[in-house]
N, C-alpha and C positions, 0 to 999 in steps of 0.2 A: 504493500500500500504506500509506503514511504517512497519507493522507487517511482510509482506512478505520480505522486504529488510533485516530486522533483522534476519529472518530465513535463508535467502539465503546468506547473506554476513557474513559467518562464516569461521573460520580457517579450514584447511584441517583435523586437528585432530577431530574437532567437526563433520564434515561431515562423517569422517570414522566411528565414533561411531554411527551415525544415520544409516549408511549402515549396520553396524553390527546388529543393532536392526531389520532392515528389513530382514536380513538373518536369524536371530533367529525366527522372525515371519513366514518366509517362511518355515523353517523346522518344526515348530510346526503346522502350517496350513496343511502341507503335511501329518503329522501324523494323524491329525484329519480327513482329507479326506480319508486316508487309512482305518480308522475305519469304515467309511461309505461304502467304497468299499468292505470290508470284510463282513459287515452285508448284503450287497446286494448279494454277491456271496455265502453266507452260511446262508440262511434264517432260517434254523432249529437250529442254534447254537446262540441263543440270549444271553446266559450267557457269552460265549467267547467274543462276540462283546461288551457287557457291560463292561467286564473286560479290554479289550483293551482301551475303551473310558475312563475308570477310571485311567488307567496308564498315559493317556495323560494329566491328571491334573498336573503332576510333570513338564513336559516341559512348560505348560502354566504358572505355578507359577514362574519358574525361568526366563522365557521370560519377564513377567510383571515386575519382580524385576529389571532386566537389563534395561528395558525401563525407569523405574522410576529413576534409578541411572544416566542414560544418560541425562534425563531431568533436574535433579538437578545440573549437571555440565555444562549445556549449558550457556556460558557467555553472549550470546546475549539476554537472557531473565532474566538477573539478574537486580534488581532495581538499577538505577543510578540516580544521581542528574540531573534534567532537563527533564527527561522523563515524569514525572507526568504532567508537563506543556503542553506536547504534547499529552496528553490523554493516556499515557502508564503508568498507575499506577500499583500497585501490582496485582490487579484483572485482568487487561488486559494482563500483562505479564504471569500470570498463564494460561490464555486462549491461549496465543501464544505457551507456552510449551505443552499444551494439544493438540493443533492443529498440532504441529510438530510431536508429538508422534503418533497421528492418521494417519498422512500422511505416516510415516515410516512403521508402522505396516500394514497399508492397502496395501502399495506397496508390502510388503512381502507376504501378503495373496493372492494378485493377481498373484505373481510369483508362489506360491504354486499351485494355480488353473491351471495356464498355464502348469506347469510341469506335474500335474496329468492328465490333458486332453491329453497331448502329449503322456504320457506313456500308456494311455488307447487306443490310436489310434483314438481319436475323431478329432484331427487336421490333422494328417498324418497317415501313416501305423503304426501298432503296433511294437515298437522297441524291441530289445533284444529277439526276438522270443517268446514274451509273457511270459517272465520269472516271471513277477509279477502279473500273472492273479489271484492269490489267494486273493490279497487285492486290485485289481484294478477293479474288476467286468467288465472285458472286454466283450463287446457284450450286456451288460444290460444297459437300460436307466438310466441316472444319475438324481436323483431328484434335480431340481434346488433350491427349497426352503430349503431342508436339507443341501445342499452344502453351500449355502450362509449363513445359520444360523451358521454352524460350522466355516466358515471363518471369521465371525464377532465376534467370541469369544475373540480372542487375541486383535484386535483393540479396541473393546468396553471396556474390562476389563482394558487394559493398559491406555487408555485415561481417564477413570473414576478414576483410582488409582492416576494418575499424577495430576488430578484436585483436588483430596482430599488432597494429600500430600503437594502440593504447594499452597494451598489456603491461602489467607491472614489471618493472625492471629493478634489479639490485643496483644500488649506487656504486659506481666504480671509484676506486681510490684515486684522488687527484694528485698527480705528481708535480706538475708545473706550478700550481699554486703554492705547493710547499717550497719550491725553489724560490719563488718570489717572496715568500715569507722569510726565507733565510737572508734576504737582502736587508731586512730590518732588524735582525738579531745577530748577536755575536756568537762565538763558539759555545757549544753546550746549551744553546737555546737562550743565553743571557743577552740583554740589550748591549749594544756597543758601548765602549768606554765613554764616548762623548755624551750619550744619553744617560748613563749612570751618573756622570758628573752633573749634568743638568738637573737630575732628579734629586741631588743631594747625596748620592752614594759615592763612596770613594772610587776614584778612577785609577787605582794602582799607583799611587804616589806621583801622579801627574805625568807619568810616562805613557805615551800612547801605546795601546796594545797592538800587537802584530796583526796585520790583515789576514783574515781567514780566506783560504783559497776558494772554498765553496761559496762564501759570501761574495767575493769579488766576481766570480763567474756568474752568479745569479743576479747581481745588481744590474738594473736596467740603465742604459746610457741615455743621454738626452737625444742622441741622433737616431736611436732605434728603439721602438717599443716592442718587447717580446709578444705582447698581445696581438700586434698586427700580424706576425707570422703564424701565431697559433690559430687565428680566426680566418686565415686565407683558405678559401675552398680549394680542394684538390680536383684534379680531373680535367683541367684546361688543355693539356697536351693531347689527351685522348679525344677530347671534343674536336680539336683542330684536325686530328687524323680522321675522325668520322666524317667531318664536313668535307675534307678533301676527297675521301673515298666516295661519298655520295655524289658530289659534283662531278667527279671523274666518271662514275658509272653513268650518270645522265649524259655527259658529253660523249661517251663511247656509244651509248644507245642512239644519240642524235645523228650518227653517221648514216643510219638507215632512214628511209622516209618516215616521218612521224605519223601517228594515227590522225584521222580527220578531226578529232575533238578529244578532250579529256574523257577517257573511257571509264565509266563507273558501273555500268549495268550489263555490258557485254564482255565476253572474254576475247581478248586480242593478244596474241603472243608478242606483238610489237610494243605493247604497253608495259610488259613485265619489267624490262630493264629500267624504265622510267620510275615505276613504282618502287622497285628495290633501291634505286638511287635516292629517291625522295625519303624513304624510310631511314636510310643512313644519314641523310642530311638533317632530318628532323631529330634523330637521336643525338647528333652532334650539337645541334642548337640547344636542346634541353640540357645537355651536359655542360655546355659552355656558359649558360646564363648565370649560375652563381659566381663564377670567377669574374665575369664581366661586370656583374653588379658590384662586386668588391672593388674592381678597378674604377668604376664610376664613382664610388665613395672616395677613393683616393684622389681622383681628379678634382672633386669638389673642394678638397682641402689644399690644393696647390696655390701658389702665388699669393702669399701673405693673406690667408683667410681670416675673416672675422668670426664672431661667435656664431652667427647664423649658419655659415658654411661649415664650420667645424662641427656643429651639432648635427647638421644634415648628413655630412659625410661620414661621421663616426657611426651614426645609426645604420647607414647603408652597409658599412663594412661589417658591423656586428651581426646584422640580420641578412647577410648576403645569401647564405644557404637557404634560409627559410623563405625569403622573398624570391630568390632566383629560380627555384624549381617551378612554381606556377607561372612566373614570368617567362621562363623558357618555353613552357607549353603554349602560352598565349603568343609568344614570338613565332613559334613553329606554325601555329594556325594562321597567323597573319601572313607569314611568308608563303604558305600554301595558297591562300586566297589571292595574294599578289601575283604569284606565278600563274594562276589560272587567268587572272586579268591580263597579263602580258602575253598569254598564249596567242600566237598569230594564225592558228588554223581556223577553219570555218567554225563558227560558234554553234553549239547545240543548245536548244532551249532547255532550261532547267525545269524539271517537273516539280510537283509538290513535295515529293520525298527528298529530292536534293535540297530544296529550300529548308525543309524541316531538319535534315541532317546538319546543314550549315548553321542553322540557328541553335541547335543543341550543342554542337561543338564549340562555336564561338561564345555562346552564352555561358556555358559551363566553365570555359577557360577564363573568361573575364570575371565571373562570379567567384571562382576559386581565388583569383588574385586579390579581389576585394576582401574576401573572407580571411585570407592569410594576413592582409594588412590589419584587419581587426584583431587577429591573434597577436601580432607583434605589438600592437598598442596595449593590449591587455598585459603582455609580458613586461612592458616598460611602465606599467602603472605606478610602481613604487618610485622609479626614477623621476617620472613626471611630477608626482606629488612632492618629491624632495626639491625639485627645481622651483616649483611654485612656492613652496614654503621659504625658500631662500630669496624670493623676490623676483624671479624671472617672469617677465610679462607673458601672458597667454598668447599674445600676438606673435612672440618669437617662436613658440612651439608650433603654432599654426603655419607660420612662415617657413619653418624648417620642413614641415610635412609637404607643403606646396612645392618647395624647392627640390625635395627628393623626387616628387612625381614629375616635375618638369625636367630634371636631370635625366631620369630614366627614359622619358619620352624622347628627349633630344639625342640620347645616346643610342637607343635601340631602333629608332625609326630609320636612320640611314642604313644600319646593318640589315634590317628586314628588306628594304628595297634592293640592297646590293645582292643579298642571297637570292631573292626572287628573280632578279635580272640574270644572275649567273645560272640559275636553274632553268629559266625559260630560254636562255641563249641557244642551246642546241635545237630547240623546237621552232625558233623564229628564222632559221636559215633556209 
């Protein structure tokens, strides 16, 4: 009962995020059901049905990512003092988060099933004069087992992913903070001689103590902050390698005549190298985003920065991994749409399913980035409160947030256009 009250007694913003998860699950579930309907209506085109189902992996992935981001930002399932005594420890709160995700995604799947049955005419008459008969299989019996299996994909994967991501972990012993602590203490854990003299303690007859080697090695220098190297995301060389491999694969595939249009619903062997190259490019983009976000924070602090740029740049460097991952997904989606816009082949009219898939992918990627921004703000709540208590104006904090957003937009927009132009270059010749 207490679990249900924690889930139900949430702020309107939390409930809105849960409804957005349900909407994303409904859109993805409808796409999966449309693949089933297309396979039923075209039994002789198994390759096209399999390709449609393969394209649905992208909406499933972004929907699951959005559901995990919403579960991480839910304040009702955050560990708080006193809840363990009531039986709500970390494992129980994780189960509550997984249950909330399961409820939201299942609601979306049920909405998708109701809409699909309504458009087929199973509940009422066929609407829109049967305009979607090609992917609805109107007049054919719908296999219940296949439909339920497809509808359980998003709830099952999202719930399992939330349970894995939010599972309780044993705290790891911190080694580097101990080294930084050694820089403020002398041998055997005692304060240095100067601090003991300042506190009124004898300083060993006025003779300065010999420097400790561990203390000297751990002491930070003014030119280099050890925290900068510790917080630098790894994986940028691998990201560059994947980007180069993906663009090379697309350039190699461009030696042959390109397909007449971006192929999403029919199987064409000429499109396979392009798709493989784009998958490698997208993986490199997602892997490179945290390191580039960290670099963007460093650039903000160059050339005699003031307090505003220092604050904005330090936050970007600290939260580079957390912000960079969803930013990389949004960057990959934007680059994919830009590549389609730069495609010089004869255009093919996008149908309702293509528009729905684009809305689900782009909407989930953007909503995930906003949700992660909310999570980072929650993690910095104590720091923000301390700055306000010390007299920092609220306009400075808002200005730093706006500066971070503008810096990321100015940094990643040219990169998106450059990658899209390089990816579309083999197709425009």
